[in-house]
Each structure stands twice: as C-alpha cells, then as structure tokens.
N, C-alpha and C positions, 0 to 999 in steps of 0.2 A: 259018096263021102270026097270023093276026089273031086268031084263036081264042084259040090259046095265049099272047097276048100279054093278052087279057083274062082270062084266066085267072090269068096272074101278077099282071095289076093288083087282080084280086079277093083273090088270097092275100096279097098288100102292105096291100091296104085292112083284110083282116081283122086283119093284124099290127099293124098301126099302132091299131087300135080296142082289139085285147088289152093293147096298151102303154099306151094313154091310160084302160084302165081300172085297170090295175095303179098307171100313175101316180096316178090318182084315189086308190086304197086307200091308196097309200105317204104321200100330201100329208095325208089323212085322220091317218092314224098319228103323221105328223110333228105336226100340231096337236094329238093329243090328248097327245103324248109333252110338246110344248111348254108345254101348260096344267099338267101334272103337273110339272115342273119349276119352273114360277112357284109351284105350289103348294108344293110343297116348300121353296122360296126362304120364303117368306111364313111356313111353318110353323118354318122354322129360325131368322128375326128374332124370331119371338114367343117361339121357347123362348131364345133368347140374352137376350133384354129378361129375361123370366121367371127366369134364372139370375141376370143382375145383380142384379134386385131381392132375390132370396132371400139373395145374397152379402152384400150391403148388408146385409138385415135383420142376418143371422148375423152381422156384424162389429159390429153396433150392440149385440147380443144378448152376445156375445163380451166386449166392453169394458164393459156392466154388470154381468155376472160376475166379470171379473177389480177391478170397483170394488167390489164388494160383498165378494167376498173379502178385499179389502185394510183394510176395516174392522177387522178384528180386530187391525191391526199398529198398532206404537207405535214410533216413534223416540226413543231415550235417549242423550244429549250429556250426556257428562261422567264417565264411566264409566272408570277407567285401563283400558290397553291395554298389553300386551305382544307381542312378536315370537313369531310362529308359536300365535297361541293356536288353541287350536279351539275348534270348536261348544259341546260340552259345559263348555271353561272358560268361557266366554263366559255360556253359561246361567246355571253355578253364579254367577257373579260379578252378573249383574242378580238373581238370586233374593236372595241374599245383601243386595244394597245395598237392593231395595224392600223386603224384610223386615225389615231393621234400620230407615228413615226413615217406612215407611206403618204405622200403625197397624193390626193386628188385618187384615192382609192374609194373613198365611200363606200366600205363594206356594210351588208346590211345582213339580218338573220335569214332572208329569204336567199343570200347569196351560199351559205353555208346548207348542205345535205347533213350531217351529223360531226360532232367535236366531242372526243374523250379522253381522258387521262390514261396514261400507261401506267399498270403496277400500282404498288400499296400505299398509301399515305403516310410519309415519315416527316416528323418536325424537320426544319432548318434544308429540307431538299424536293425541290421544284419536281414535279413530276412531268417529264414530256407530253405535248399534247399533240393528238390525231387530229387533222383538220380536213375534214373532207366536204372539197367545194362544189355547188350545184355544174360552176362554168369553169372548163379550164383554162379559159382565156382570163379569169380573174386571178387564180392559181399561178397563172404564167406571171401576171403582173406582179404579184406578190414575190414571188419567186428573183424576177429582174430587180426589186427594189428592196430585197431582203439587207441589202448593203446598210440601209439607215437603220435597222434594227441591231446591227452589230453595234454601230458605233457609240450606241447612248452608253452611262454611265452603268446601266444594267442591262448587259446585252441581251438580246434574243436571238439565238438561232434557227434559221430556219433552212430546213433540207427535206429531200425527198424519205421517207420512210424505207426504212430495209424490208424488203419482201420476202 
C-alpha cells in the first residue's frame, strides 16, 4: 500500500511538473501577445497622428486651391436684374454692359466660365453678379478699367468677391 501511495504521489508530482511547464509556456505566450498588442497600439497611435497631419495638410492645400481658383472671379453690382433670369441672360447682360463701357474689351461668351446672381430676387433691388472668367488677363483688364463703369449715371461697381 505504501508502494502504491508512493507511485500515486510520483504520478501527481509528474502531472504537477507538466502543468508548471505548460503554465510557463502559456505565461511566455501571454507576455509575447501583450508586447504585440502594445506594439500595435503604438503603431495605431503613430498612424492616427500621421493621418491627422496629412488631413490638415490636405485641408490647407484644398483651401489654397480654392483661393487660387477664385482669382478669376469678379463681383459686379448695379446691373439690372429680372425675375427668373437665366445664367445665359445674366452672361449676355454682363457682356453687353462691359463691352459698351470698357474700350477695346471685346468680351464674348467664350471668355466667361460661368456667371450667376447672388441671393434671392427682390423687386427694385439688383442682385450682385459673380463673374468667373476663363482668362485672368481679361479679368485684370476689366479690373483696371472699372473706373469707366463707376462714372456712369447708373454706376456699376466691380470688385473681387469676398472669399
């Protein structure tokens, strides 16, 4: 009986030793997984900072591009308005008015990218017009000769639109 008890104790000690080895392996594996998780967290934080930085840079570049595109714009005030005026009619009014009052301008529909009124139509209140030119050279010519438009009996004011 003592012999069987000793055998059983040796068997339990053997099993305990195997469990301790298994426990040691699992502890090492958990430690390695913990390090991997920490590395992944650090990488994630680094990438989030990088994304934020790129996003801010992109926003700045987009803003700069938008500002650059607006350099071809001109705001005109004082050209008569009518209800339900189409952009084509607005462009024709702009062309006629500018060609009539600015010497040697010779503005055509091909010189205009787009033109539109700002705001809601109100009787006896002419809405301003945003005029986007195809050529900034033509726009500069108009800006240089804007004084001719201001000197009329019904003055027309030309300015850079607010951004």
